[in-house]
Legacy VTK file of the C-alpha trace (Angstrom):
# vtk DataFile Version 3.0
C-alpha trace
ASCII
DATASET POLYDATA
POINTS 281 float
32.775 42.553 44.526
33.463 40.450 47.678
37.276 39.856 46.252
37.665 43.728 45.860
36.118 44.483 49.173
38.275 41.990 51.044
41.503 43.267 48.937
40.376 46.829 50.272
40.325 45.518 53.874
43.692 43.987 53.683
45.083 47.354 52.239
43.587 49.336 54.874
44.996 46.844 57.675
48.384 47.083 56.250
48.461 51.218 56.066
46.950 51.106 59.502
49.522 49.011 61.205
52.488 50.181 58.854
54.029 52.841 61.093
53.840 50.551 64.087
55.679 47.721 62.321
58.275 50.163 61.092
58.937 51.517 64.692
59.062 47.894 65.872
61.576 46.961 63.522
63.755 49.895 64.204
63.817 49.137 68.108
64.565 45.656 67.285
67.620 46.488 65.337
69.279 48.622 68.107
71.962 46.461 69.401
71.558 47.796 72.903
67.950 48.251 73.218
65.783 45.705 75.034
63.035 43.859 73.165
59.949 46.053 72.834
57.424 43.868 74.125
54.941 46.695 74.364
55.020 47.329 70.655
55.242 43.785 69.770
51.951 43.155 71.614
50.314 46.108 70.052
51.047 45.116 66.537
50.555 41.231 66.932
46.876 41.519 66.796
46.600 43.725 63.735
49.362 41.293 61.939
47.504 38.162 62.824
44.092 39.964 61.331
45.751 41.260 58.108
47.189 37.779 57.679
43.983 36.159 58.428
42.072 38.365 56.026
44.784 38.366 53.514
44.693 34.334 53.811
40.893 34.523 53.208
41.595 36.776 50.453
43.688 34.077 48.791
41.359 31.278 49.500
38.377 33.203 48.181
40.289 34.085 44.975
41.275 30.287 44.708
37.648 29.203 45.089
36.468 31.879 42.608
38.845 30.437 40.027
37.724 26.793 40.779
34.159 28.019 40.765
34.555 29.620 37.473
36.127 26.694 35.900
33.374 24.388 37.330
30.845 26.830 35.871
32.885 26.856 32.332
32.993 23.179 32.542
29.405 22.940 33.301
28.537 25.107 30.315
30.571 23.047 27.996
28.976 19.715 29.275
25.391 21.398 28.897
26.420 22.561 25.326
27.407 19.287 24.363
24.761 17.635 25.733
22.348 19.965 24.164
24.203 19.520 20.931
23.860 15.674 21.188
20.186 15.939 22.115
19.738 17.993 19.135
21.403 15.684 17.107
19.653 12.678 18.366
16.250 14.423 17.925
17.193 15.148 14.299
18.230 11.427 13.731
15.081 10.438 15.339
13.111 12.852 13.183
14.786 11.599 9.927
14.387 7.796 11.223
10.493 8.703 11.714
10.226 10.205 8.353
12.070 7.501 6.609
9.966 5.026 8.604
6.853 6.915 7.340
8.231 7.120 3.792
8.692 3.187 4.008
5.453 2.756 5.332
3.952 4.824 2.579
5.997 2.863 -0.205
4.650 -0.120 1.289
1.095 0.826 1.311
1.620 1.922 -2.274
3.129 -1.452 -3.381
0.525 -3.353 -1.607
-2.300 -1.298 -3.270
-0.430 -1.724 -6.617
-0.201 -5.676 -5.878
-3.847 -5.725 -5.004
-4.827 -3.606 -8.163
-2.576 -6.084 -10.271
-4.165 -8.990 -8.536
-7.743 -7.813 -9.240
-6.696 -6.971 -12.673
-5.537 -10.513 -13.203
-8.787 -12.018 -11.752
-10.852 -9.791 -13.934
-8.672 -10.662 -17.006
-8.724 -14.386 -16.287
-12.532 -13.940 -15.750
-12.759 -12.221 -18.999
-10.834 -14.938 -21.016
-11.828 -18.145 -19.031
-15.020 -19.911 -19.008
-16.440 -20.324 -15.343
-18.423 -23.643 -15.005
-21.899 -22.949 -13.744
-23.169 -24.455 -10.469
-25.081 -27.706 -11.325
-27.290 -26.861 -8.317
-29.110 -24.280 -10.522
-30.125 -26.983 -13.357
-33.273 -28.008 -11.231
-34.119 -24.271 -11.271
-33.546 -23.484 -15.033
-34.822 -26.630 -16.622
-38.708 -26.318 -16.029
-39.286 -23.541 -18.429
-37.221 -25.415 -21.187
-39.442 -28.495 -20.640
-42.398 -27.095 -22.871
-39.859 -27.691 -25.569
-39.372 -31.325 -24.545
-37.767 -33.288 -27.635
-36.116 -30.207 -29.394
-33.069 -31.439 -31.316
-29.675 -30.005 -30.138
-26.071 -30.404 -30.707
-23.127 -29.160 -29.063
-20.157 -27.727 -31.171
-16.891 -27.136 -28.964
-13.155 -27.601 -29.171
-12.867 -30.912 -27.656
-9.288 -30.065 -26.572
-10.024 -27.285 -24.526
-10.944 -28.433 -20.958
-12.502 -25.173 -19.831
-15.148 -25.461 -22.717
-15.654 -29.030 -22.052
-16.992 -28.144 -18.442
-19.458 -25.910 -20.072
-20.111 -28.417 -22.571
-21.086 -30.836 -19.849
-23.155 -28.507 -18.045
-25.316 -27.472 -20.929
-25.870 -31.134 -21.960
-27.004 -31.978 -18.296
-29.372 -28.833 -18.387
-31.004 -29.797 -21.880
-31.038 -33.283 -20.654
-33.189 -32.482 -17.630
-35.278 -30.330 -19.931
-35.914 -33.531 -21.782
-34.249 -32.108 -25.108
-32.742 -34.602 -27.580
-28.976 -34.434 -27.834
-27.248 -35.174 -31.362
-23.782 -35.463 -32.355
-22.525 -32.573 -34.151
-21.901 -33.340 -37.860
-19.175 -30.451 -38.251
-17.279 -28.088 -36.343
-16.926 -25.541 -39.435
-18.842 -22.993 -37.038
-15.707 -22.560 -34.730
-13.891 -20.701 -37.753
-16.519 -17.834 -37.307
-15.016 -14.827 -35.413
-17.469 -14.918 -32.515
-17.321 -15.160 -28.678
-18.855 -16.912 -25.899
-22.103 -19.162 -26.638
-24.120 -18.792 -30.073
-27.344 -20.815 -30.273
-27.024 -21.152 -34.248
-30.314 -21.808 -36.193
-31.040 -22.298 -39.849
-32.745 -19.590 -41.866
-35.361 -22.236 -42.659
-35.830 -23.228 -38.712
-39.608 -23.526 -37.858
-40.859 -20.926 -35.289
-40.968 -23.472 -32.491
-37.107 -24.012 -32.949
-36.294 -20.339 -32.860
-38.700 -19.686 -29.723
-36.870 -22.648 -28.076
-33.457 -21.078 -28.908
-34.533 -17.888 -27.468
-36.007 -19.392 -24.172
-32.449 -21.160 -23.811
-30.597 -17.707 -23.779
-31.810 -16.490 -20.265
-31.265 -19.916 -18.614
-27.617 -19.833 -20.078
-27.355 -16.003 -18.874
-28.429 -16.950 -15.464
-25.815 -19.547 -15.239
-23.257 -17.042 -16.046
-23.025 -18.068 -19.675
-23.277 -14.925 -22.359
-25.172 -16.266 -25.295
-26.955 -14.815 -28.321
-29.209 -16.363 -31.172
-27.873 -16.367 -34.592
-30.046 -17.263 -37.470
-27.838 -17.950 -40.444
-26.721 -20.458 -43.027
-23.121 -19.015 -42.782
-20.177 -21.549 -43.008
-18.519 -23.841 -45.434
-21.360 -26.381 -44.872
-24.346 -24.162 -44.579
-26.892 -26.856 -45.128
-25.271 -29.602 -43.119
-27.338 -29.473 -40.432
-31.284 -29.865 -40.498
-33.576 -26.943 -39.809
-35.205 -28.402 -36.803
-31.595 -28.593 -35.003
-30.278 -25.888 -32.687
-26.505 -25.711 -32.815
-25.053 -24.630 -29.515
-21.694 -23.510 -30.472
-19.052 -22.827 -27.524
-16.587 -20.302 -28.667
-13.715 -18.811 -26.567
-14.927 -16.516 -23.747
-14.822 -12.925 -24.708
-16.748 -9.424 -24.779
-20.446 -9.973 -24.812
-21.971 -10.153 -28.408
-25.127 -8.386 -29.424
-26.766 -9.152 -32.750
-28.939 -6.583 -34.571
-30.293 -7.589 -37.903
-27.358 -9.212 -39.850
-24.581 -7.209 -37.772
-22.811 -8.280 -34.573
-21.075 -5.829 -32.265
-18.743 -6.380 -29.326
-19.203 -4.783 -26.157
-16.486 -2.346 -25.386
-15.078 -2.888 -28.742
-15.316 -0.890 -32.025
-15.468 -4.216 -34.313
-18.499 -4.884 -36.363
-19.323 -8.251 -38.075
-21.723 -8.808 -40.735
-23.316 -12.201 -41.771
-25.594 -13.619 -44.365
-26.099 -11.997 -47.723
-27.310 -8.622 -48.955
-26.443 -5.074 -47.376
-26.385 -4.539 -43.612
-29.969 -4.641 -42.228
LINES 1 282
281 0 1 2 3 4 5 6 7 8 9 10 11 12 13 14 15 16 17 18 19 20 21 22 23 24 25 26 27 28 29 30 31 32 33 34 35 36 37 38 39 40 41 42 43 44 45 46 47 48 49 50 51 52 53 54 55 56 57 58 59 60 61 62 63 64 65 66 67 68 69 70 71 72 73 74 75 76 77 78 79 80 81 82 83 84 85 86 87 88 89 90 91 92 93 94 95 96 97 98 99 100 101 102 103 104 105 106 107 108 109 110 111 112 113 114 115 116 117 118 119 120 121 122 123 124 125 126 127 128 129 130 131 132 133 134 135 136 137 138 139 140 141 142 143 144 145 146 147 148 149 150 151 152 153 154 155 156 157 158 159 160 161 162 163 164 165 166 167 168 169 170 171 172 173 174 175 176 177 178 179 180 181 182 183 184 185 186 187 188 189 190 191 192 193 194 195 196 197 198 199 200 201 202 203 204 205 206 207 208 209 210 211 212 213 214 215 216 217 218 219 220 221 222 223 224 225 226 227 228 229 230 231 232 233 234 235 236 237 238 239 240 241 242 243 244 245 246 247 248 249 250 251 252 253 254 255 256 257 258 259 260 261 262 263 264 265 266 267 268 269 270 271 272 273 274 275 276 277 278 279 280
């Protein structure tokens, strides 16, 4: 609008002084005529004003062109910066998502590793003997001392270090209870498909021997050793041990056994094992 108004002003000035300029030019061309100073003075002001306004118009137009170019450049720069900022934000968002994904994956792997570690510990605990604390012996032996002199033998695999540690602890416990240790005459009982500790007594064992075996079970359980009483003459040499002897047989660590009549069941397993003669009872 400013350029248009200035252009109109220039055109108006040219139209206003056009006739004076034309007359001045005609007088100047007369060879015998004197120079028309009065006309020159009259039109000089108008010409200067017209030139000044025309110059202003030209400079305004040029400045407007430059300003337009600067605005366009600024718009391009702003658009480029906005695009780069958007791309940077998008990359940052992707990086954050990737980082969150990696953290989640790391947490899942850590949880899986911890689960596997606990599973390995539980598995090791289920198949490996844990040696009881010897500090428990003074607490566990007094109830067994009323069976002082009770004969016992420990049957175990001497080549298994874990079972040997349990062997030693049981021998110390019963020694403190003043039971009488005897060397096992046979290890045939180890061929029986049992787990943990079996207190094996003869079918002809006196009641006192059976009571002593039953009293030993809670002491072993308190020490973390699962145990059951098995009254049977099973084995390749069923009469090798005298009826007054309790055979403490240490099998491999495994599911807890339960003896009901002449049937043995295993915790968490469908397996059933029968011993003795006659039908299940």
